[in-house]
C-alpha positions in Angstrom: 12.6 -58.7 -19.3 14.0 -61.3 -16.4 17.4 -60.3 -17.5 16.7 -56.7 -17.2 14.9 -57.3 -13.8 18.1 -59.3 -12.5 20.5 -56.8 -13.9 18.5 -53.9 -12.6 18.7 -52.5 -16.0 17.8 -48.7 -16.4 16.5 -47.7 -19.8 18.5 -44.7 -21.4 16.1 -41.8 -21.8 18.1 -40.0 -24.1 18.5 -43.1 -26.3 14.7 -43.2 -26.1 14.2 -39.8 -27.2 15.8 -40.4 -30.3 13.1 -43.0 -31.4 10.1 -41.0 -30.0 11.4 -37.4 -30.6 10.2 -36.7 -27.1 12.2 -36.1 -23.9 9.2 -35.7 -21.3 10.9 -32.8 -20.0 9.9 -29.2 -19.4 12.2 -26.2 -18.6 10.8 -23.5 -16.3 12.9 -20.2 -16.2 12.1 -18.6 -12.9 13.2 -15.2 -11.7 13.7 -16.1 -8.2 13.3 -19.6 -6.5 13.7 -18.3 -3.2 10.6 -16.2 -3.7 7.5 -18.2 -2.2 5.2 -17.0 -4.9 7.5 -18.7 -7.4 8.2 -21.7 -5.3 4.5 -22.5 -5.0 3.9 -22.3 -8.7 7.0 -24.7 -9.2 5.4 -27.2 -6.7 2.1 -27.0 -8.6 3.6 -27.2 -12.2 6.0 -30.4 -11.1 3.0 -32.1 -9.6 0.8 -31.8 -12.4 3.6 -32.7 -15.0 4.5 -36.0 -13.1 1.2 -37.2 -13.3 1.6 -37.2 -17.0 5.0 -38.7 -16.8 6.9 -35.2 -17.4 9.8 -34.1 -15.6 10.8 -30.5 -14.6 14.0 -28.7 -14.9 14.2 -25.1 -13.2 16.7 -22.5 -14.4 16.9 -19.7 -11.9 17.6 -16.1 -13.2 18.0 -14.0 -10.1 16.3 -11.3 -12.3 19.3 -11.0 -14.4 19.0 -10.5 -18.2 22.2 -12.3 -18.8 21.4 -15.6 -17.0 17.9 -15.6 -18.6 19.3 -15.3 -22.1 21.8 -18.1 -21.1 19.2 -20.4 -20.0 16.8 -19.6 -23.1 19.6 -20.7 -25.2 20.0 -23.9 -23.4 16.6 -24.9 -23.3 16.0 -23.9 -26.9 18.9 -26.4 -28.1 16.4 -29.3 -28.0 16.6 -30.6 -24.4 13.2 -30.2 -23.5 9.8 -30.5 -24.9 8.4 -27.1 -23.8 9.3 -24.0 -21.9 7.4 -22.2 -19.2 9.1 -18.5 -18.7 8.6 -15.8 -15.9 10.5 -13.3 -17.7 12.7 -10.4 -16.3 13.3 -9.0 -19.6 11.5 -5.6 -20.8 10.5 -6.5 -24.1 9.5 -9.6 -26.1 11.8 -8.7 -29.2 14.9 -9.4 -26.8 13.7 -12.9 -26.3 12.4 -14.0 -29.6 16.0 -14.4 -31.1 16.8 -17.0 -28.4 13.8 -19.2 -28.6 13.8 -22.2 -31.2 10.8 -21.5 -33.6 9.5 -25.2 -32.9 9.5 -25.2 -29.1 6.1 -24.7 -27.3 6.4 -21.7 -25.0 4.1 -20.3 -22.2 4.8 -17.1 -20.5 3.9 -17.2 -16.9 3.0 -14.6 -14.5 4.7 -11.9 -16.6 4.0 -11.3 -20.5 4.8 -8.8 -23.0 2.3 -6.5 -25.0 1.1 -7.9 -28.4 3.4 -11.2 -28.2 2.7 -14.0 -30.3 2.7 -16.5 -27.6 0.5 -18.0 -25.0 0.5 -16.9 -21.5 -1.1 -17.6 -18.0 -1.0 -14.7 -15.7 -3.2 -13.3 -12.6 -5.0 -10.0 -12.9 -4.5 -7.8 -9.8 -5.3 -4.1 -10.8 -8.8 -4.5 -9.6 -8.0 -5.6 -5.9 -5.2 -2.8 -5.8 -7.9 -0.5 -7.2 -10.3 -1.4 -4.3 -7.5 -1.3 -1.5 -6.7 2.3 -2.4 -10.4 3.5 -3.0 -11.2 1.9 0.6 -8.1 3.7 2.0 -9.1 6.9 0.8 -12.7 6.6 2.0 -11.1 5.9 5.3 -9.6 9.2 5.2 -6.2 8.4 3.8 -5.5 11.1 1.1 -1.6 10.5 1.1 -1.4 6.8 0.1 2.3 5.6 -0.5 2.8 2.7 -2.9 5.8 0.5 -2.9 6.0 -0.6 -6.8 8.4 -3.9 -8.0 10.6 -3.6 -11.0 9.4 -1.1 -13.4 9.5 -2.6 -16.8 7.6 -5.8 -15.7 4.0 -6.2 -16.6 2.9 -7.3 -13.1 4.3 -3.5 -11.9 2.5 -1.9 -14.6 -0.7 -3.4 -14.2 -0.8 -3.0 -10.4 0.5 0.4 -10.3 -2.2 1.5 -12.8 -5.0 0.2 -10.5 -3.3 2.8 -7.7 -3.4 5.6 -10.1 -6.9 5.0 -11.5 -8.4 5.0 -8.1 -6.4 8.1 -7.1 -7.8 9.7 -10.3 -11.5 8.6 -9.7 -11.2 10.1 -6.2 -9.9 13.6 -7.5 -6.6 13.2 -5.4 -3.7 14.9 -7.5 -1.0 12.0 -7.3 2.7 13.2 -6.3 5.5 11.3 -7.7 7.3 11.0 -4.5 4.4 8.7 -3.1 5.4 5.9 -5.5 8.8 4.3 -4.7 10.2 1.3 -6.4 11.8 -1.4 -4.5 12.9 -5.2 -5.1 13.3 -8.3 -2.8 16.3 -6.9 -0.7 15.4 -5.7 2.7 17.9 -2.9 2.7 15.8 -1.5 -0.6 12.6 -1.9 1.4 14.0 0.2 4.2 14.7 3.0 1.9 11.4 2.9 0.4 9.5 2.9 3.7 11.6 5.8 5.1 10.5 7.9 2.1 7.1 7.2 2.2 7.1 8.2 6.1 9.1 11.4 5.2 6.6 12.3 2.5 4.0 12.0 5.6 2.1 9.4 3.7 -0.6 7.8 6.2 -1.0 4.6 4.5 1.2 2.1 2.5 0.6 -0.3 -0.2 3.1 -3.2 -1.2 2.8 -4.4 -4.7 4.3 -7.9 -4.2 4.6 -10.7 -1.6 8.2 -10.8 -1.1 8.3 -6.8 -0.6 5.4 -7.6 1.6 7.0 -9.6 4.0 10.2 -7.2 4.4 7.8 -4.2 4.8 6.0 -5.8 7.8 9.2 -6.8 9.3 10.7 -3.3 9.2 7.4 -1.7 10.1 7.4 -3.9 13.4 11.2 -3.3 14.1 10.5 0.5 14.2 7.5 0.7 15.8 5.2 2.0 13.2 1.6 1.0 12.6 0.6 2.3 9.5 -2.3 0.9 7.8 -0.8 -1.3 4.9 -2.0 -3.4 2.2 0.1 -6.5 1.4 0.3 -9.2 -1.0 0.4 -12.2 1.4 1.6 -14.8 -1.3 1.6 -17.5 1.4 3.8 -15.2 3.8 2.9 -15.5 7.4 1.6 -11.9 8.0 -1.5 -12.6 10.4 0.3 -10.7 13.1 1.3 -7.5 10.8 -1.0 -4.6 11.6 -2.9 -4.2 8.2 -5.8 -2.7 6.3 -6.2 -5.3 3.7 -4.5 -8.3 1.8 -4.5 -9.4 -1.8 -4.0 -13.1 -2.2 -2.9 -14.8 -5.4 -4.1 -18.0 -6.8 -0.1 -19.2 -7.2 -0.8 -22.9 -6.8 -3.7 -22.6 -9.3 -1.6 -20.7 -11.8 1.1 -23.3 -11.7 -1.6 -26.2 -12.3 -3.2 -24.4 -15.3 0.1 -23.3 -16.7 1.5 -26.9 -16.7 -1.9 -28.0 -18.2 -1.4 -25.7 -21.0 1.8 -26.2 -21.9 1.2 -30.2 -22.3 -1.7 -28.9 -24.7 0.6 -26.8 -26.6 3.0 -29.8 -27.0 0.2 -32.0 -28.3 -1.1 -29.2 -30.7 1.5 -26.5 -31.4 -0.7 -25.1 -34.0 -3.3 -24.3 -31.5 -4.5 -20.4 -31.4 -2.7 -18.0 -29.0 -4.4 -18.2 -25.6 -4.1 -15.7 -22.7 -5.1 -17.4 -19.5 -6.1 -15.0 -16.6 -6.8 -15.3 -13.3 -7.7 -13.2 -10.5 -6.1 -11.9 -7.3 -8.3 -12.0 -4.3 -8.9 -9.0 -2.2 -9.5 -9.2 1.6 -10.5 -6.3 3.8 -9.6 -6.6 7.5 -11.1 -4.8 10.5 -10.7 -1.0 9.6 -12.7 0.0 12.6 -9.7 1.5 14.5 -7.3 2.5 11.5 -9.2 5.5 10.1 -6.9 8.4 9.5 -6.7 11.1 12.1 -4.6 13.5 9.9 -4.6 12.6 6.4 
């Protein structure tokens, strides 16, 4: 030990893993590391794992299927003890062939119907429903909706909350009130312009990255449409808004890290779906009731 200290000896982690069978490394496949929602989750995961002497490797897919499958193949080759996935694919069947059957896996934020794997997600259908309902009660019968990538579970769930609120208010939904965007600012400009053209008097934006672009664009064009934003740690305090929906992103990351460690310790445990809730916050609506809806 004295010689090791004198020579600044560093143990070879890979050699140690041959004896223990563990790498003490977790992989995390993320669709967009520049998105602050996922950046916050990464921070929470890394902080939690480090307390248990695990390290985190992050792979960014940029919402591209080919990159995700390449990362899945790499992580399934034995370089990690467990894997977190925020998938951009449309079906679980497209993923399962790339996963090692012995690799503990947890799907985070996004999941698939009837998949035989654990997940940790945030439920936002109810906050969207409440926001839509209160916009309608404020006189907005033409509520526009900016949705995310169509096939994602988060997109489908949130959109259903909007549709349910329209249905319960006996408002016939128009397909032109729903536009699909992504994180690119140019796509957001197209979405907002279409909803303005459709004479929508209020807008719901269904994720944080798009919310930031919508707020910036509405400011640039001098438009003050009542808008519901996902704040996701973005600074939207100065944006005119009807309501905000916050997601417990740090809590999601912490719980996900704890769950993947449990799966590593006991891979045979029952499939578990952890669901957190988005937090709806209505703002002062006394001056934003619709006059022409």
